[in-house]
C-alpha positions as CSV (number, residue, x, y, z in Angstrom):
1,M,30.7,68.3,41.0
2,K,34.1,69.9,42.8
3,T,34.1,73.1,43.4
4,A,36.2,75.9,40.9
5,K,39.2,76.9,43.3
6,F,40.5,80.5,42.3
7,A,42.9,82.3,43.5
8,L,43.2,86.1,44.8
9,L,46.2,88.1,43.0
10,I,47.1,90.8,45.8
11,G,49.7,92.7,45.4
12,L,51.1,92.7,41.4
13,A,53.1,95.8,40.1
14,S,53.1,94.2,36.2
15,L,51.4,91.1,34.8
16,P,53.8,88.4,34.0
17,S,55.0,86.2,36.6
18,L,52.0,85.4,38.9
19,A,53.0,82.9,41.5
20,L,49.3,82.5,43.5
21,P,48.4,80.2,46.3
22,G,44.5,78.4,45.7
23,L,42.1,79.3,47.4
24,A,37.8,79.5,46.4
25,F,36.6,81.7,44.2
26,A,37.3,84.7,45.2
27,Q,37.1,88.2,43.3
28,V,39.9,90.6,43.2
29,Q,40.6,93.5,43.2
30,Q,44.2,94.6,43.4
31,L,45.1,93.6,40.0
32,P,47.9,96.0,38.2
33,A,45.7,99.6,38.1
34,S,46.0,101.2,34.8
35,S,49.2,103.0,34.1
36,A,49.6,104.7,31.0
37,S,47.4,108.0,29.4
38,P,44.9,107.7,26.5
39,A,48.1,108.3,24.3
40,A,50.7,106.7,25.6
41,Q,49.3,103.7,23.0
42,P,48.8,103.2,19.4
43,A,45.4,102.7,17.9
44,P,44.0,99.5,16.8
45,A,42.6,99.7,13.5
46,D,39.5,101.5,12.7
47,A,36.5,98.7,13.2
48,G,33.5,101.3,12.5
49,G,31.2,103.2,14.8
50,L,30.3,101.4,18.8
51,T,27.2,101.4,18.9
52,G,25.2,101.3,22.8
53,S,21.8,101.9,24.1
54,V,19.3,100.2,27.4
55,T,15.5,99.3,27.9
56,D,14.8,100.8,30.6
57,E,15.1,104.2,30.0
58,S,13.5,105.8,32.8
59,E,16.7,104.3,34.7
60,W,19.3,104.0,32.9
61,Q,21.6,106.4,30.8
62,D,22.8,105.1,27.1
63,L,25.9,103.2,27.6
64,G,28.3,101.7,24.2
65,I,30.0,99.3,26.3
66,A,33.4,97.9,23.8
67,I,34.4,94.2,25.0
68,P,37.4,93.4,23.0
69,A,39.0,90.0,22.6
70,F,41.1,89.3,26.3
71,P,44.5,89.2,24.9
72,T,47.6,86.9,25.7
73,D,50.4,87.4,26.7
74,T,52.3,84.8,24.8
75,S,49.9,81.6,23.2
76,V,49.7,78.6,24.4
77,A,48.6,75.2,24.8
78,T,45.4,74.6,26.3
79,A,43.1,72.0,27.6
80,A,40.0,75.0,27.6
81,E,37.6,75.7,24.5
82,G,39.4,76.1,21.6
83,G,43.0,74.9,22.1
84,N,45.4,77.4,22.9
85,T,45.3,80.6,25.0
86,E,44.7,83.5,21.9
87,A,41.4,81.8,21.2
88,L,39.9,80.9,24.9
89,G,40.7,85.5,24.8
90,R,38.2,85.7,22.7
91,N,36.4,83.0,23.9
92,L,36.4,84.9,26.7
93,A,34.6,87.5,25.4
94,R,32.3,86.4,23.7
95,V,30.9,85.2,27.2
96,V,31.0,88.4,28.8
97,Y,29.7,89.5,25.8
98,N,26.6,88.1,25.2
99,D,25.6,87.2,29.3
100,L,25.4,91.8,29.1
101,K,23.4,91.6,26.3
102,N,21.3,88.6,27.0
103,N,19.7,90.6,30.6
104,G,18.3,92.7,28.7
105,L,19.3,96.5,30.3
106,F,22.5,97.1,28.0
107,K,23.3,96.3,23.8
108,P,27.4,95.3,23.8
109,V,29.8,95.6,21.1
110,G,31.6,91.9,21.1
111,P,34.9,90.6,20.1
112,D,34.1,89.8,16.7
113,A,33.6,93.3,15.8
114,L,35.3,95.5,17.6
115,P,39.5,95.5,17.2
116,G,42.1,93.2,19.0
117,I,44.2,94.8,21.9
118,G,47.7,94.0,22.4
119,F,48.1,92.7,26.0
120,F,50.6,95.5,27.8
121,Q,47.2,97.4,26.4
122,V,44.7,95.8,29.3
123,T,46.3,98.1,31.1
124,A,46.6,101.3,29.3
125,P,43.8,101.3,27.1
126,S,43.4,104.0,24.0
127,F,40.4,106.0,25.2
128,D,41.1,108.3,22.4
129,F,40.4,105.4,19.8
130,W,38.0,104.6,22.2
131,R,36.2,107.8,22.4
132,G,36.3,108.2,18.6
133,R,34.2,105.2,18.0
134,S,31.2,106.4,21.1
135,A,32.2,103.6,23.7
136,E,32.0,104.6,27.2
137,M,32.4,101.4,29.1
138,L,35.2,99.0,28.1
139,V,35.7,95.9,28.9
140,Q,39.1,95.0,28.5
141,G,41.3,91.7,30.3
142,F,44.3,89.6,30.3
143,V,44.5,85.3,30.1
144,K,47.7,83.6,30.9
145,A,48.4,80.1,30.8
146,A,50.8,79.1,34.2
147,P,53.4,75.8,34.0
148,D,50.9,73.6,35.8
149,G,48.0,74.4,33.5
150,K,46.4,76.8,35.1
151,L,44.6,80.2,33.2
152,T,45.0,83.4,34.7
153,V,41.8,86.1,34.1
154,G,42.4,89.1,34.3
155,C,38.7,91.8,34.3
156,Y,39.5,96.0,33.7
157,L,36.3,97.6,33.7
158,Y,37.0,102.0,32.1
159,D,35.0,104.9,32.0
160,V,36.3,105.8,28.7
161,A,34.5,109.6,29.2
162,L,36.5,110.1,32.0
163,G,39.6,108.6,31.3
164,S,39.8,106.0,34.2
165,E,39.4,102.5,36.3
166,L,36.0,101.8,38.0
167,I,36.9,99.2,38.8
168,R,38.8,95.0,38.1
169,Q,39.3,91.1,39.3
170,G,40.8,89.2,38.8
171,Y,40.8,84.4,39.1
172,V,43.2,81.5,38.7
173,V,40.8,78.9,37.4
174,Q,41.2,75.1,35.8
175,P,40.6,75.1,32.5
176,N,37.4,73.3,32.5
177,E,36.5,76.1,34.6
178,W,37.3,79.2,32.4
179,R,33.1,80.2,32.0
180,R,32.8,81.1,35.8
181,A,36.1,84.0,35.0
182,A,34.4,85.2,32.5
183,H,30.3,85.4,33.7
184,K,32.7,86.5,36.9
185,C,33.8,89.7,35.0
186,A,30.3,90.1,33.1
187,D,29.0,90.4,37.1
188,M,31.5,92.9,37.6
189,V,30.5,95.0,34.8
190,Y,27.0,94.3,35.4
191,S,26.5,94.9,39.3
192,R,29.3,97.8,38.9
193,L,27.1,99.7,36.3
194,S,23.0,98.7,38.0
195,G,24.5,98.9,41.1
196,E,22.4,95.4,41.3
197,N,23.8,91.9,43.2
198,P,25.0,89.7,40.3
199,F,23.5,86.4,38.8
200,F,25.5,85.5,35.5
201,D,27.8,82.9,37.7
202,S,24.3,80.8,38.8
203,K,23.2,77.7,37.4
204,I,19.6,76.3,36.3
205,A,18.6,73.5,37.8
206,Y,15.5,72.2,34.8
207,I,13.4,68.7,33.3
208,A,14.2,67.3,30.6
209,E,12.1,66.1,28.3
210,T,11.6,63.2,25.7
211,G,9.4,61.5,24.4
212,P,5.9,61.2,23.1
213,K,3.5,64.1,24.6
214,D,1.0,61.4,26.1
215,H,4.1,59.5,27.8
216,R,6.9,62.3,28.1
217,R,10.4,60.9,30.2
218,K,11.6,62.7,32.3
219,Q,15.1,63.9,33.7
220,L,17.0,65.9,35.9
221,A,20.0,67.7,34.3
222,I,21.8,70.7,35.0
223,M,23.3,74.0,32.9
224,D,24.8,77.0,33.9
225,S,22.8,80.1,33.7
226,D,23.9,81.0,29.9
227,G,23.2,76.9,28.5
228,A,26.9,75.9,28.7
229,N,28.0,73.0,30.6
230,H,25.0,71.3,30.1
231,R,24.9,67.4,31.7
232,F,21.6,65.2,33.0
233,I,21.7,64.4,37.1
234,T,18.8,61.3,36.1
235,N,18.7,58.5,33.7
236,G,15.5,58.6,33.5
237,Q,13.9,55.7,34.6
238,A,11.9,57.5,37.1
239,T,9.9,60.1,36.7
240,A,11.1,64.0,37.6
241,L,9.6,66.5,38.5
242,T,9.6,70.2,40.1
243,P,13.9,70.3,41.1
244,R,15.0,73.3,43.5
245,Y,18.4,74.5,44.9
246,S,19.3,74.5,48.1
247,P,20.6,77.1,50.0
248,D,24.4,76.6,49.4
249,Y,23.8,75.5,46.4
250,S,25.4,71.8,47.7
251,K,22.4,69.6,46.5
252,I,19.0,69.8,44.6
253,V,15.1,68.2,46.0
254,Y,13.4,67.0,43.5
255,L,9.9,64.5,43.4
256,S,10.7,60.7,41.7
257,Y,7.3,59.0,40.6
258,L,9.0,55.5,40.1
259,N,5.8,53.2,39.0
260,G,3.8,55.8,40.0
261,Y,4.5,55.7,43.9
262,P,5.8,59.2,45.0
263,R,9.3,59.5,46.2
264,I,10.7,63.0,47.8
265,Y,15.5,63.1,47.3
266,V,17.4,64.9,48.1
267,Y,20.4,64.9,45.3
268,D,23.7,65.6,46.5
269,I,25.9,66.8,43.6
270,G,29.4,66.5,44.9
271,S,28.7,63.0,45.7
272,G,26.9,62.6,43.2
273,Q,24.6,60.4,46.0
274,Q,20.8,60.3,46.2
275,R,19.1,60.8,49.9
276,L,15.3,60.0,50.1
277,V,13.6,62.6,52.8
278,T,10.0,61.3,52.7
279,E,7.6,58.4,51.4
280,G,4.1,60.4,50.2
281,K,1.1,58.5,50.9
282,G,-0.9,59.4,47.6
283,P,0.0,62.2,45.0
284,T,2.6,64.5,46.3
285,F,4.4,67.5,45.1
286,A,6.8,70.9,44.5
287,P,9.4,69.8,47.6
288,R,11.1,73.8,48.1
289,W,13.5,74.0,50.6
290,S,13.2,76.3,53.1
291,P,16.2,79.8,53.4
292,D,18.6,78.5,56.0
293,G,18.1,74.6,54.5
294,K,17.1,73.2,57.2
295,F,12.9,72.1,55.6
296,I,11.3,70.4,53.2
297,L,8.1,72.0,51.7
298,Y,6.2,69.6,50.0
299,S,1.6,69.5,49.0
300,M,0.2,65.6,49.0
301,A,-2.9,64.7,48.1
302,I,-4.7,62.3,51.6
303,G,-8.5,61.5,51.3
304,G,-9.1,63.6,48.5
305,N,-7.4,66.8,49.8
306,T,-4.8,68.2,49.0
307,D,-3.2,70.1,51.7
308,I,0.8,71.6,52.5
309,Y,3.3,69.7,55.2
310,R,6.8,70.0,55.9
311,V,9.7,67.7,56.8
312,S,12.9,67.9,58.2
313,A,15.2,68.0,55.4
314,Q,17.0,64.6,57.1
315,G,14.4,63.6,56.7
316,G,11.3,62.5,60.2
317,P,7.6,62.5,60.6
318,S,5.8,66.0,59.0
319,T,4.2,68.7,60.0
320,R,0.9,69.6,58.2
321,L,0.5,73.8,57.8
322,T,-2.7,73.7,55.3
323,N,-5.5,72.2,56.7
324,T,-8.8,72.9,54.4
325,P,-11.0,70.7,52.5
326,G,-10.3,71.7,48.2
327,I,-6.8,72.3,46.7
328,N,-3.5,73.9,48.9
329,V,-0.4,73.2,46.7
330,G,2.8,74.9,46.4
331,G,4.6,76.7,49.6
332,S,7.1,79.0,48.9
333,Y,9.7,80.8,52.0
334,S,10.1,84.6,52.0
335,P,13.5,84.8,51.8
336,D,13.4,85.8,55.8
337,G,11.3,82.8,56.2
338,S,8.8,83.9,58.3
339,R,5.9,83.6,55.5
340,I,5.2,81.4,52.9
341,V,3.1,81.7,50.0
342,F,0.4,79.3,48.1
343,E,-2.2,78.3,45.9
344,S,-5.5,77.1,46.6
345,D,-8.8,76.7,45.0
346,R,-10.0,77.6,48.7
347,S,-12.6,79.9,47.2
348,G,-13.4,78.2,44.7
349,S,-11.0,79.0,42.1
350,Q,-6.9,78.8,41.8
351,Q,-5.4,81.5,43.6
352,V,-2.6,82.7,46.0
353,Y,-2.2,82.7,49.8
354,V,-0.3,84.0,52.0
355,M,0.6,82.4,55.6
356,N,3.0,82.4,58.4
357,A,5.7,79.7,58.2
358,D,4.0,78.1,61.0
359,G,1.0,77.5,59.1
360,S,-0.8,80.2,60.9
361,N,-2.9,83.4,59.4
362,Q,-3.8,81.6,56.3
363,R,-5.4,84.9,53.7
364,R,-6.2,85.2,50.1
365,I,-4.0,88.4,48.7
366,S,-4.9,87.7,45.0
367,F,-8.2,89.6,43.5
368,F,-8.1,90.0,40.1
369,G,-10.0,89.2,36.6
370,G,-9.1,84.8,36.4
371,R,-7.1,82.3,38.7
372,A,-3.4,82.2,39.8
373,A,-0.7,79.9,40.5
374,T,2.3,79.0,41.0
375,P,3.7,81.6,43.2
376,E,6.9,82.3,44.2
377,W,8.6,84.8,46.3
378,S,11.3,86.5,44.6
379,P,14.6,86.5,46.6
380,R,14.6,90.4,47.4
381,G,11.2,89.5,48.9
382,D,9.4,92.6,47.4
383,Q,7.5,90.6,44.5
384,I,6.3,87.5,43.7
385,A,5.6,86.1,40.4
386,F,2.7,83.4,40.2
387,T,0.9,82.1,36.6
388,H,-1.4,83.9,35.3
389,I,-4.6,82.0,33.8
390,A,-6.9,84.2,32.4
391,G,-7.4,82.6,28.3
392,N,-3.4,82.2,28.1
393,F,-1.5,80.8,30.9
394,R,0.5,84.9,31.4
395,I,3.9,85.3,33.9
396,A,2.9,87.9,36.5
397,V,4.5,89.4,39.1
398,M,2.6,91.2,42.5
399,D,3.6,93.3,45.6
400,P,3.4,90.1,48.3
401,N,-0.5,92.0,49.7
402,G,-1.1,91.1,46.0
403,Q,-1.6,94.8,44.7
404,N,0.5,96.0,41.3
405,V,0.1,93.0,39.3
406,R,1.3,93.1,36.0
407,D,1.7,90.3,33.0
408,L,4.8,90.2,31.4
409,T,4.4,87.4,28.9
410,D,1.9,86.8,27.0
411,S,1.9,83.8,24.8
412,W,-0.5,80.7,24.8
413,Q,0.8,78.3,27.8
414,D,4.0,80.2,30.5
415,E,4.1,78.9,33.3
416,A,6.2,78.1,36.2
417,P,8.3,80.8,37.1
418,T,11.3,81.0,39.3
419,W,13.5,83.7,39.9
420,S,17.1,84.7,39.1
421,P,19.4,84.9,42.4
422,N,19.3,89.4,42.2
423,G,15.7,89.1,41.4
424,R,16.2,91.3,38.6
425,I,14.5,88.2,35.6
426,I,12.3,85.4,36.0
427,Q,13.2,81.7,34.1
428,F,9.5,79.7,32.8
429,F,8.6,77.0,30.7
430,R,6.6,77.2,28.2
431,T,4.4,75.0,25.5
432,E,4.2,75.3,21.9
433,R,0.1,75.7,21.7
434,N,0.8,73.3,18.7
435,S,3.4,70.1,19.0
436,G,2.9,70.2,22.8
437,K,7.0,71.3,22.6
438,T,8.5,73.2,26.2
439,G,12.1,75.2,26.5
440,I,12.9,77.2,29.1
441,W,13.2,81.0,28.3
442,Q,13.4,84.4,30.4
443,V,12.3,88.0,31.6
444,D,13.5,90.6,32.8
445,L,10.9,92.9,34.7
446,T,10.4,94.7,32.5
447,G,8.5,92.6,30.6
448,R,9.8,93.5,27.2
449,N,12.8,91.9,27.3
450,E,12.2,87.9,25.8
451,R,14.7,85.4,25.0
452,K,14.9,81.8,25.2
453,L,17.3,79.5,26.3
454,N,19.0,77.1,24.7
455,T,18.6,73.3,26.0
456,P,19.0,69.5,24.0
457,V,16.2,68.7,24.3
458,D,12.8,69.8,25.3
459,A,12.9,71.3,28.9
460,S,10.5,72.2,32.1
461,D,10.1,73.3,35.5
462,P,13.4,75.3,35.9
463,A,15.3,76.0,38.7
464,W,17.5,79.7,39.1
465,G,19.9,78.3,41.7
466,P,21.9,81.8,43.6
467,V,24.8,82.7,43.1
468,L,28.0,80.4,42.9
469,P,30.8,81.1,46.2
């Protein structure tokens, strides 16, 4: 998969006639600034009141965020979704709206419930109109098509009450990468209003499941963070399990079983080639990257014992990190690479342990009711997500010392948490009690905002990658 090419918009005095050099996707801070007074532009037709609120009232103020369709200077045909720049502008705004709505912090109003705006209103908003509709924040943008087929997308965030611009960015993108521009716009708004790192412009790897419950076909698949741009990576001839993106997003490590024989592969996303890292001598589980991408952790069962091993990402001999009776599984590095969290039943039941990266100083940290499995360290380093087994399987979090345990879900079988790049949302897979069907869900750290991510087939073992460069 080729990296999207965008361009930095520098020193623009007006929107038309953009001639830009191509370079890697970059944030833009020199688009045309807001230049007109609130009364200088005519107000669009009345679309009713705008309302909006957020769910975490202890940290957030109510925000009515209006996101009208992104206008274009001239509607021209494009290879992007919608067929022309006018339709694309509405689709761009829809993606921004859905990103902000689905993260659980905001309840914006999107383009399908709002009047349109003119192209030159993008930089001269009708603040009086939006104030009269209870909007506190306004996201406006534009889309233009160049003769070479590339698209220029601009994105602006305004404080309606103050009548001022807060931030702006713009991107030049190939038509088939228009969604990345929309996700970057949503990331800009989210980060500016929340103070948190972005996460919408990211991807998810997971295991696509088909077939009967006792004979599942499991393929490696990837998609955007919102479920778009889905594609299968493996053909299903060999069972694929537990994928994880490399820290630089260029590769995916996963476990493959063919005729019961386990192998750990690294799949190169750019070339489509895969490379064997190691072959297990016994049942093998859960390969995981080190934060620097140099090593891979995995678990392997030999002679009745299951221990955690470390191997170079390039292959070679493995180093055993645990050596105790029982089952030691998992292995998720802390963000700084100094420690590893894992699960072990050495105490008689599945519990969470922490050790140094070299395997020393192994100690149990979970001392609460029930069992604990599949621990995953937050990219912020402040929490560990895990599967809490106490009757049902629940997604839970705790501090790295095992304190402040909180269940975030309470379904029949939720397991295998994976963190968003900013450490504020957790994805997992849920199994339905009667049908056995599996799907990817996500929940924020309040535990109050759950949603299912649409996939074309059943889905398990999600792995959320870092923010795209």
